[in-house]
C-alpha positions as CSV (number, residue, x, y, z in Angstrom):
1,M,-19.2,-15.4,19.4
2,A,-20.2,-14.9,23.0
3,G,-17.5,-13.2,25.0
4,R,-15.7,-12.0,21.8
5,T,-15.1,-8.4,20.7
6,V,-15.4,-7.5,17.1
7,V,-14.4,-4.1,15.6
8,I,-16.0,-3.4,12.2
9,T,-15.0,-0.3,10.3
10,G,-17.4,1.0,7.6
11,A,-20.2,-0.4,9.7
12,S,-22.7,2.5,9.4
13,T,-24.3,1.0,6.3
14,G,-24.1,-1.7,3.7
15,L,-22.3,-5.0,4.3
16,G,-20.5,-3.6,7.4
17,A,-23.8,-2.9,9.1
18,E,-25.2,-6.3,8.0
19,A,-22.1,-8.1,9.4
20,A,-22.5,-6.1,12.7
21,R,-26.1,-7.3,13.0
22,R,-25.3,-10.9,12.3
23,L,-22.3,-11.1,14.6
24,A,-24.2,-9.3,17.4
25,Q,-26.9,-11.9,17.0
26,L,-24.3,-14.6,17.5
27,G,-23.4,-13.0,20.8
28,A,-20.4,-10.8,20.0
29,T,-19.7,-7.5,21.5
30,V,-19.5,-5.2,18.4
31,A,-17.7,-1.9,18.1
32,V,-19.5,-0.1,15.2
33,V,-17.2,2.3,13.4
34,G,-18.5,4.7,10.8
35,R,-18.0,8.0,9.2
36,S,-21.5,9.4,9.7
37,P,-22.4,10.1,13.3
38,E,-26.1,9.6,12.7
39,K,-25.9,6.4,10.6
40,T,-23.2,4.9,12.9
41,A,-25.3,5.6,16.0
42,A,-28.4,4.1,14.4
43,V,-26.7,0.8,13.6
44,A,-25.1,0.7,17.1
45,R,-28.5,1.2,18.7
46,E,-30.0,-1.5,16.6
47,V,-27.4,-4.1,17.6
48,G,-26.9,-2.9,21.2
49,A,-23.3,-1.8,20.3
50,E,-21.1,1.2,20.9
51,P,-20.8,3.7,18.1
52,L,-17.4,5.1,17.2
53,V,-17.1,7.8,14.6
54,A,-13.9,8.1,12.5
55,D,-13.3,9.5,9.0
56,F,-10.4,7.5,7.4
57,A,-9.7,10.5,5.2
58,R,-8.1,12.0,8.4
59,L,-5.3,10.0,10.0
60,T,-5.8,11.9,13.2
61,D,-9.3,10.2,13.4
62,V,-7.6,6.8,12.9
63,R,-5.2,7.4,15.7
64,A,-8.0,8.7,18.0
65,L,-10.1,5.6,17.1
66,A,-7.2,3.3,18.0
67,D,-6.8,5.1,21.4
68,A,-10.6,4.8,22.0
69,L,-10.6,1.1,21.2
70,L,-7.6,0.4,23.4
71,D,-9.2,2.3,26.2
72,R,-12.5,0.5,26.0
73,Y,-11.7,-3.1,25.1
74,P,-9.1,-5.2,27.0
75,R,-9.3,-7.7,24.2
76,I,-10.1,-7.5,20.5
77,D,-10.8,-10.8,18.9
78,V,-11.7,-9.6,15.3
79,L,-10.7,-6.4,13.5
80,A,-12.6,-6.1,10.3
81,N,-11.0,-3.5,8.0
82,N,-14.1,-2.9,5.9
83,A,-14.2,0.9,5.3
84,G,-13.6,1.9,1.7
85,V,-14.5,4.2,-1.1
86,V,-14.6,4.3,-4.9
87,L,-14.0,7.7,-6.5
88,T,-14.3,8.8,-10.1
89,R,-12.2,12.0,-9.6
90,R,-8.8,12.3,-8.0
91,S,-8.7,14.1,-4.7
92,R,-6.2,14.4,-1.8
93,T,-6.7,14.3,1.9
94,E,-5.6,16.8,4.5
95,D,-2.7,14.5,5.1
96,G,-1.5,14.9,1.6
97,H,-2.4,11.5,0.2
98,D,-4.6,10.3,-2.6
99,T,-8.0,9.8,-1.0
100,M,-8.7,6.2,-2.2
101,F,-5.1,5.2,-1.3
102,Q,-5.6,6.6,2.3
103,V,-9.1,5.4,3.0
104,N,-8.8,2.0,1.4
105,Y,-5.2,1.0,2.4
106,L,-3.2,3.5,4.4
107,A,-5.7,4.1,7.2
108,P,-6.5,0.4,7.8
109,F,-2.8,-0.4,7.8
110,L,-2.3,2.3,10.4
111,L,-5.2,1.1,12.6
112,T,-4.1,-2.5,12.5
113,N,-0.6,-1.6,13.5
114,L,-1.8,0.6,16.4
115,L,-3.9,-2.3,17.6
116,L,-1.4,-5.0,16.9
117,D,-0.1,-5.5,20.5
118,R,-3.7,-5.9,21.7
119,L,-4.5,-8.3,18.9
120,T,-1.5,-10.5,19.5
121,T,-1.5,-10.6,23.3
122,A,-5.1,-10.9,24.3
123,G,-5.5,-14.3,22.7
124,P,-6.1,-15.7,19.2
125,A,-7.4,-12.9,17.0
126,R,-8.3,-12.2,13.4
127,V,-7.7,-9.3,11.0
128,I,-10.1,-9.4,8.0
129,S,-9.8,-7.0,5.1
130,T,-12.4,-6.2,2.5
131,S,-10.7,-6.3,-0.8
132,S,-12.1,-6.7,-4.4
133,K,-11.7,-8.6,-7.6
134,A,-10.6,-5.3,-9.0
135,N,-7.1,-6.2,-7.7
136,R,-6.6,-8.3,-10.8
137,S,-6.6,-5.3,-13.1
138,A,-4.1,-3.2,-11.2
139,R,-0.5,-3.3,-10.1
140,V,1.6,-2.0,-7.2
141,D,4.7,0.2,-7.7
142,L,6.8,0.7,-4.5
143,D,8.1,4.0,-6.0
144,D,4.5,5.2,-6.5
145,L,2.5,4.0,-3.6
146,D,-0.5,6.2,-4.1
147,G,-0.7,5.6,-7.8
148,A,0.1,9.2,-8.8
149,R,1.2,8.0,-12.2
150,T,-2.0,5.9,-12.7
151,R,-4.4,7.9,-14.8
152,S,-7.5,5.7,-14.4
153,E,-9.4,6.0,-11.1
154,M,-10.7,2.4,-11.4
155,L,-7.1,1.2,-11.8
156,R,-6.1,3.2,-8.7
157,Y,-9.0,1.6,-6.8
158,G,-7.8,-1.8,-7.9
159,M,-4.3,-0.9,-6.8
160,T,-5.6,-0.2,-3.3
161,K,-7.4,-3.5,-3.2
162,L,-4.2,-5.3,-4.3
163,Q,-2.4,-3.5,-1.6
164,N,-5.0,-4.9,0.9
165,I,-4.1,-8.5,-0.3
166,L,-0.4,-7.9,0.0
167,F,-0.9,-6.4,3.4
168,T,-2.8,-9.5,4.5
169,R,-0.1,-11.8,3.2
170,E,2.7,-9.9,5.0
171,L,0.7,-9.5,8.2
172,A,0.2,-13.3,8.3
173,R,4.0,-13.8,7.8
174,R,5.1,-11.2,10.4
175,T,2.7,-12.4,13.1
176,Q,3.2,-16.1,12.5
177,G,3.2,-18.0,15.8
178,T,1.3,-15.3,17.8
179,G,-2.1,-16.7,17.2
180,L,-3.2,-13.8,14.9
181,T,-4.5,-14.8,11.5
182,A,-5.1,-12.5,8.6
183,T,-7.5,-12.9,5.6
184,A,-8.9,-10.8,2.8
185,F,-12.0,-11.2,0.7
186,H,-14.0,-10.0,-2.3
187,P,-17.6,-9.5,-1.2
188,G,-19.2,-9.5,-4.6
189,V,-20.5,-6.4,-6.4
190,V,-23.2,-5.0,-4.1
191,P,-25.1,-2.2,-5.8
192,G,-26.3,0.7,-3.7
193,T,-23.8,0.4,-0.9
194,E,-22.0,3.4,0.6
195,I,-18.7,2.6,-1.0
196,N,-20.3,3.4,-4.4
197,R,-21.8,6.7,-3.3
198,D,-19.2,8.7,-5.4
199,S,-19.1,6.2,-8.3
200,P,-22.3,6.2,-10.4
201,L,-20.4,4.2,-13.0
202,I,-20.1,1.2,-10.7
203,G,-23.8,1.5,-9.9
204,A,-24.7,1.6,-13.6
205,L,-22.5,-1.3,-14.5
206,S,-23.9,-3.3,-11.6
207,R,-27.5,-2.7,-12.7
208,Y,-26.8,-3.9,-16.2
209,R,-24.9,-6.9,-14.8
210,L,-21.7,-5.9,-16.7
211,L,-19.7,-6.8,-13.5
212,G,-21.4,-10.1,-13.0
213,R,-24.5,-11.0,-11.0
214,P,-25.1,-8.3,-8.4
215,A,-24.9,-9.6,-4.8
216,T,-27.3,-8.7,-2.1
217,V,-26.1,-7.0,1.1
218,A,-26.5,-10.2,3.0
219,E,-24.4,-12.1,0.4
220,G,-21.8,-9.4,0.6
221,A,-21.6,-9.7,4.4
222,A,-21.4,-13.5,4.3
223,P,-17.7,-13.8,3.7
224,L,-16.9,-11.4,6.5
225,V,-19.1,-13.3,9.0
226,H,-17.7,-16.6,7.8
227,L,-14.1,-15.5,8.3
228,A,-14.9,-14.1,11.7
229,T,-16.5,-17.3,12.9
230,M,-14.8,-20.2,11.1
231,A,-13.5,-22.9,13.4
232,E,-9.9,-23.2,12.2
233,P,-8.8,-19.7,10.9
234,E,-5.2,-20.8,10.7
235,T,-6.1,-22.9,7.6
236,A,-6.9,-19.6,5.8
237,N,-4.1,-17.5,7.2
238,G,-2.8,-15.1,4.5
239,D,-5.5,-16.2,2.1
240,Y,-7.8,-14.2,-0.2
241,Y,-11.4,-15.3,-0.6
242,H,-13.6,-14.7,-3.6
243,C,-16.9,-14.4,-1.8
244,L,-17.0,-17.7,0.1
245,K,-14.4,-19.5,-2.0
246,P,-10.7,-19.7,-0.8
247,N,-7.8,-19.1,-3.0
248,G,-9.6,-16.5,-5.1
249,P,-8.2,-15.2,-8.4
250,V,-5.6,-12.5,-7.9
251,H,-3.0,-10.4,-9.8
252,P,0.4,-12.2,-10.0
253,Q,1.9,-9.5,-7.8
254,A,-0.4,-10.7,-4.9
255,K,1.8,-13.8,-4.4
256,D,5.1,-11.9,-4.4
257,D,6.5,-12.1,-0.9
258,Q,9.3,-9.7,-1.6
259,L,6.8,-7.1,-2.9
260,A,4.6,-7.7,0.2
261,A,7.5,-7.1,2.5
262,G,8.7,-4.1,0.6
263,L,5.2,-2.6,0.6
264,W,4.9,-3.0,4.4
265,D,8.3,-1.4,5.0
266,R,7.5,1.6,2.7
267,T,4.1,2.1,4.2
268,A,5.4,1.9,7.8
269,E,8.1,4.5,6.9
270,L,5.5,6.7,5.3
271,L,3.4,6.6,8.5
272,G,6.4,6.9,10.9
273,L,5.7,3.5,12.4
274,R,8.2,1.0,13.9
275,A,8.0,-2.2,11.9
276,P,7.2,-5.2,14.2
């Protein structure tokens, strides 16, 4: 990874921080992006990286982050959209969106699009999105993008992770031939990570192994590191990995190209973006 620049969001703790450490050890220049100034700076110092603070619950922070990245890095080889949150109570951001919808899907969609020219012109690049096996229990409605009609918070979380997979599929299609590749992955259920800070239910289910065998932080980071370093990323373009296994199980909607295109267009319109 020497000579390559890797941007990791949600890198102030958990699997994002672990991936930052491992990629820095491989020689990459890592931009450590996190919500907490103190935790983000600590990880950045540890890996000899630059800390960048952004709260994805504020779209102004996302736009400022994109500006900072474009100003600092003439090339971006890997963008890891790893920041995310699980909530047990519905809340809205200052931008007027459901918090999980914005943090897990809308903000990374915006960041990727703001960096897209740099990603597609500076050489072969990769966009990697942290999704979840929770995608299988949810569905996406183009007339209800933030899941306002979904009563369960866990189903809304799963919806955002299904949106990540559809975004990955459509990004791969729209940028075909540019050298950019897009993948998504489920890291496993990693108890105690920052994403579960507001969801004690997930922590309890994980401790009692009701969500399967808990993964370690290192195991959770392994798919991200693998996708960032694999020799032939085009073979996985548009794919979803279940941990380290390609072609992971997904909701039937995840393979709907028309839905993926429609979701992209609706999201771009919501954000006032020009579709590439």
